[in-house]
C-alpha positions as CSV (number, residue, x, y, z in Angstrom):
1,E,-0.2,-5.0,1.0
2,G,0.5,-1.5,3.5
3,H,3.1,-0.7,5.2
4,I,0.9,-1.6,8.3
5,T,0.5,-4.7,10.8
6,T,-1.3,-5.5,13.0
7,L,-0.4,-7.3,16.6
8,C,-2.3,-8.4,19.5
9,R,-1.5,-9.2,23.0
10,F,-2.1,-12.4,23.9
11,K,-1.3,-15.1,25.8
12,I,-1.3,-18.6,24.2
13,P,-3.2,-21.0,26.6
14,K,-2.5,-24.4,28.1
15,D,-5.8,-25.6,27.5
16,C,-7.6,-24.3,24.1
17,I,-10.1,-25.6,22.6
18,S,-8.9,-27.4,19.3
19,F,-10.9,-27.6,16.6
20,T,-10.4,-27.2,13.3
21,H,-12.5,-24.9,11.1
22,I,-12.6,-22.7,7.6
23,H,-13.3,-18.7,8.7
24,P,-15.6,-17.8,6.0
25,A,-14.6,-14.0,5.8
26,H,-11.1,-15.6,5.7
27,S,-10.5,-18.5,4.2
28,T,-8.3,-19.6,7.2
29,E,-8.0,-22.8,9.0
30,L,-8.6,-21.6,12.5
31,H,-6.8,-24.2,15.2
32,C,-7.8,-22.9,19.2
33,Q,-10.4,-21.4,20.5
34,S,-10.1,-19.3,23.5
35,R,-10.6,-15.6,25.2
36,W,-8.4,-13.0,25.8
37,R,-6.4,-13.2,29.0
38,V,-5.0,-9.7,30.0
39,T,-1.3,-9.8,29.2
40,Y,1.4,-6.8,28.4
41,D,4.9,-8.9,28.6
42,E,6.3,-7.6,25.0
43,K,7.2,-11.6,23.9
44,D,3.1,-12.3,24.0
45,L,2.6,-10.0,21.1
46,F,1.9,-11.7,17.6
47,P,0.9,-10.7,14.2
48,C,-3.5,-11.1,14.3
49,T,-6.1,-10.1,11.7
50,V,-9.4,-8.3,13.3
51,L,-12.6,-10.9,12.3
52,S,-14.9,-8.8,14.7
53,R,-16.5,-6.5,16.7
54,E,-18.9,-6.7,19.2
55,N,-20.6,-4.0,21.4
56,I,-21.2,-5.0,25.1
57,E,-22.9,-3.1,27.7
58,G,-21.3,-0.1,26.0
59,M,-18.0,-1.5,25.5
60,D,-16.0,-2.6,23.3
61,W,-14.9,-6.5,22.5
62,Y,-13.0,-7.9,19.6
63,S,-12.7,-11.5,18.4
64,A,-8.9,-12.4,16.3
65,Q,-7.0,-14.8,14.9
66,V,-4.0,-15.3,16.0
67,V,-0.8,-16.4,14.9
68,E,1.8,-18.8,16.3
69,A,4.8,-19.2,15.1
70,P,6.2,-22.8,14.7
71,K,8.3,-23.9,17.2
72,K,10.3,-25.6,14.5
73,R,10.7,-25.5,11.6
74,K,9.0,-28.0,9.5
75,E,5.8,-27.1,11.9
76,D,3.3,-25.3,10.6
77,S,1.9,-22.1,12.5
78,T,-1.0,-22.6,14.4
79,Y,-3.9,-19.8,14.1
80,H,-5.9,-19.2,17.1
81,L,-9.3,-17.9,17.3
82,V,-9.5,-15.2,20.5
83,E,-12.5,-14.1,21.4
84,Y,-13.8,-11.1,23.9
85,M,-10.0,-8.9,23.5
86,T,-10.3,-5.4,24.5
87,R,-9.0,-3.1,22.2
88,D,-5.9,-2.1,23.8
89,A,-5.1,-5.4,23.4
90,I,-4.6,-4.9,19.4
91,M,-1.6,-2.2,17.7
92,F,-0.7,-1.1,14.8
93,V,2.7,-1.1,14.2
94,D,5.4,-0.6,11.4
95,R,5.9,-3.8,8.7
96,P,9.1,-4.8,8.8
97,Y,11.8,-2.9,6.8
98,S,8.4,-0.9,4.9
99,K,10.3,2.5,6.5
100,D,11.7,4.8,4.5
101,Q,15.0,4.0,5.3
102,Y,14.8,0.7,3.8
103,A,13.9,1.8,0.3
104,R,15.5,0.8,-2.7
105,G,16.1,2.8,-5.5
106,V,15.8,6.1,-3.5
107,F,18.2,9.4,-3.8
108,R,20.8,8.9,-1.1
109,Q,23.8,11.8,-0.4
110,A,26.4,12.2,2.3
111,I,25.2,15.6,4.7
112,G,28.7,16.6,5.0
113,L,29.7,20.8,6.6
114,P,31.7,23.5,5.0
115,D,35.5,23.5,6.1
116,G,35.4,26.4,8.8
117,I,32.2,26.4,10.1
118,M,33.8,23.9,13.2
119,P,35.4,25.7,16.0
120,S,39.1,24.5,15.5
121,H,38.9,23.7,19.1
122,W,35.9,20.9,18.6
123,L,38.4,19.1,15.6
124,D,40.8,18.2,18.1
125,L,39.6,15.0,19.2
126,D,43.3,14.1,20.8
127,G,43.8,16.9,22.6
128,D,47.7,17.5,22.4
129,E,47.9,20.8,20.5
130,D,46.1,23.8,20.1
131,E,45.7,26.0,17.0
132,T,49.0,27.1,16.9
133,G,50.0,23.6,16.7
134,E,51.8,23.7,20.1
135,D,52.0,20.4,22.1
136,N,49.7,21.1,25.7
137,A,51.5,18.2,27.1
138,S,54.0,20.3,28.6
139,I,51.9,23.0,30.3
140,E,50.6,23.0,33.7
141,P,47.7,23.9,35.3
142,V,48.1,26.6,37.1
143,E,46.1,26.7,40.6
144,D,43.9,28.7,42.1
145,N,45.9,30.6,44.6
146,E,48.8,30.8,42.6
147,T,49.2,33.7,39.5
148,A,51.0,32.8,36.7
149,D,54.2,35.8,37.7
150,N,55.2,33.3,40.8
């Protein structure tokens, strides 16, 4: 399998046409048929497979199989046949754990900087000593209208 998967924006309908159909191209059982409704809520993203595209009066409309995960562990997923989806309802995303950072057996090395490349005051994270090792806590700030000679 590749590194890309397809997600569809789909609002699960409360009422759908319930049927059982084996799609010939994908040999998948479909349970629910419905028309697509506009949704941009992130919780309405589901794995899907685009089944067909149809151009009607210059606009592309897609039919897709959308997989609804089961609500309980022992139940099966529900496969929806969703018709008349627009192109903006279909997203291509990285498959989980497919990016390079998850690759096994690859060369990894800590990135280090040589000593002396950073100014020493950048390295003083506590802020209580200067370069000479003297404690700065006893030095009082000089106000603008005073001079250090007074």
